[in-house]
C-alpha positions in Angstrom: -32.3 53.7 -1.9 -32.5 49.9 -2.4 -30.2 47.8 -0.1 -28.0 46.5 -2.9 -27.6 50.1 -4.2 -26.4 51.1 -0.7 -23.9 48.2 -0.7 -22.7 49.0 -4.2 -22.2 52.7 -3.6 -21.2 52.8 0.1 -18.0 54.8 0.8 -16.2 55.8 4.0 -16.8 59.5 4.6 -14.3 61.5 6.6 -15.6 65.0 6.0 -19.0 66.4 6.9 -21.0 69.5 6.0 -23.2 71.4 8.5 -26.7 70.1 8.8 -28.9 68.9 11.6 -30.1 65.3 11.1 -33.8 64.9 12.1 -34.4 62.9 15.3 -36.5 60.4 13.2 -33.4 59.6 11.0 -31.1 59.3 14.0 -33.7 56.9 15.6 -33.7 54.8 12.5 -29.9 54.5 12.5 -30.0 53.5 16.2 -32.8 51.1 15.7 -31.0 49.4 12.7 -28.2 48.6 15.1 -30.5 47.3 17.8 -32.4 45.0 15.3 -29.2 43.3 14.0 -29.2 39.5 14.2 -27.0 37.9 16.7 -25.9 34.4 17.7 -28.5 32.8 20.0 -30.2 36.3 20.0 -27.8 37.4 22.7 -27.5 41.0 21.4 -24.1 41.6 23.0 -24.0 45.3 22.3 -24.8 48.7 23.8 -24.7 52.0 22.0 -23.9 55.5 23.2 -25.5 58.2 21.0 -23.4 61.4 21.1 -25.2 64.5 19.9 -23.7 67.2 22.2 -21.2 69.3 20.2 -18.8 69.5 23.2 -18.8 65.8 23.7 -18.2 65.2 20.0 -15.2 67.6 20.1 -14.0 65.7 23.2 -14.2 62.4 21.3 -11.4 63.5 18.9 -8.8 63.4 21.6 -9.4 59.6 21.8 -10.1 58.8 18.1 -6.5 59.0 16.8 -7.6 57.9 13.3 -10.8 60.0 13.4 -9.8 63.6 14.0 -12.9 64.5 12.0 -15.5 63.3 14.5 -16.3 66.8 15.7 -17.5 67.7 12.2 -20.2 65.0 12.3 -23.9 65.7 13.2 -23.8 62.8 15.7 -21.7 59.8 16.6 -22.3 56.4 18.0 -19.9 54.6 20.3 -20.4 50.9 19.9 -19.8 48.7 23.0 -19.6 45.0 23.2 -20.0 42.4 26.0 -16.7 40.4 25.9 -18.3 37.6 28.0 -20.2 36.7 24.8 -18.2 34.5 22.4 -19.5 36.2 19.3 -19.5 39.8 20.7 -17.3 41.3 17.9 -19.0 39.5 15.0 -22.5 40.2 16.2 -21.7 43.9 17.0 -20.0 44.3 13.6 -23.3 43.2 12.1 -25.1 45.9 14.0 -22.5 48.5 12.8 -23.1 47.5 9.2 -26.9 47.8 9.7 -26.4 51.3 11.1 -24.0 52.4 8.3 -26.2 51.1 5.5 -29.3 52.6 7.0 -27.5 56.0 7.3 -26.2 55.7 3.7 -29.8 55.1 2.5 -30.7 58.4 4.2 -27.8 60.2 2.5 -25.7 60.2 5.6 -22.0 59.2 5.5 -20.0 57.5 8.2 -16.6 55.9 8.8 -15.5 53.1 11.1 -12.9 54.6 13.5 -10.4 51.9 14.3 -7.6 53.6 16.1 -9.0 54.6 19.5 -7.5 55.2 22.9 -10.0 52.9 24.4 -8.9 53.3 28.0 -9.1 57.1 27.7 -12.4 57.1 25.9 -13.9 54.7 28.4 -12.9 57.0 31.2 -14.2 60.1 29.3 -17.6 58.6 28.7 -17.9 56.6 32.0 -17.9 53.2 30.2 -17.7 50.3 32.7 -14.7 47.9 32.5 -17.1 45.1 31.8 -17.7 46.4 28.2 -15.3 46.8 25.3 -15.3 49.6 22.8 -15.6 48.2 19.3 -15.7 51.5 17.3 -16.8 55.1 17.1 -19.1 55.9 14.1 -19.5 59.5 13.2 -22.5 60.3 11.0 -23.4 63.4 9.0 -24.3 64.9 5.7 -21.4 65.2 3.2 -20.5 66.7 -0.1 -21.9 64.2 -2.7 -18.7 64.6 -4.7 -16.9 62.6 -2.1 -18.8 59.5 -2.8 -19.9 57.3 -5.7 -16.4 56.8 -7.2 -15.6 53.6 -8.9 -14.7 51.0 -6.2 -11.3 49.4 -6.7 -12.2 45.8 -5.9 -10.7 42.4 -6.8 -12.6 40.8 -9.6 -15.2 38.1 -8.9 -12.8 35.6 -10.6 -10.2 36.4 -8.0 -12.4 35.8 -5.0 -15.2 33.5 -5.9 -14.9 29.7 -5.8 -17.5 27.1 -6.8 -18.2 24.2 -4.5 -14.5 23.7 -3.6 -11.6 26.1 -3.2 -9.7 26.7 -6.4 -12.6 25.9 -8.7 -13.5 29.1 -10.4 -17.1 29.7 -11.7 -17.3 29.2 -15.4 -14.5 26.6 -15.6 
């Protein structure tokens, strides 16, 4: 799938169907995160790949807005180095790379935002020097769950030309 087609059709997927993801595809998703650009090439991220079914089930206890994590084929816990000024921005770029790469391979994902970070850090042995940015479950999904018309503001509502308030085409 072309990059813009991935952007145009990307949906958050919260329900997964059974299916093992080939190691090669998992590797591509992980590599997409590692290769993300970062300020001054600092790469303020680390990633925990979770493939063990028991660990995936355990993640649900800490992902309060992601009680579907155990259905995923795998998950990635994205960690950031808070000593880096741009850790959240740069690591979010890595997340978007991973999600778009997965989507291009027909895998869905969803950013888990509500997390018991202290509990999850203890569960996975994450040192206090790192922050948990998100948990990303990945898996195959019923294609009927995606591809719906996106409800987005019109270009006229969000685009400005050269200065704020000057709408393109005026």
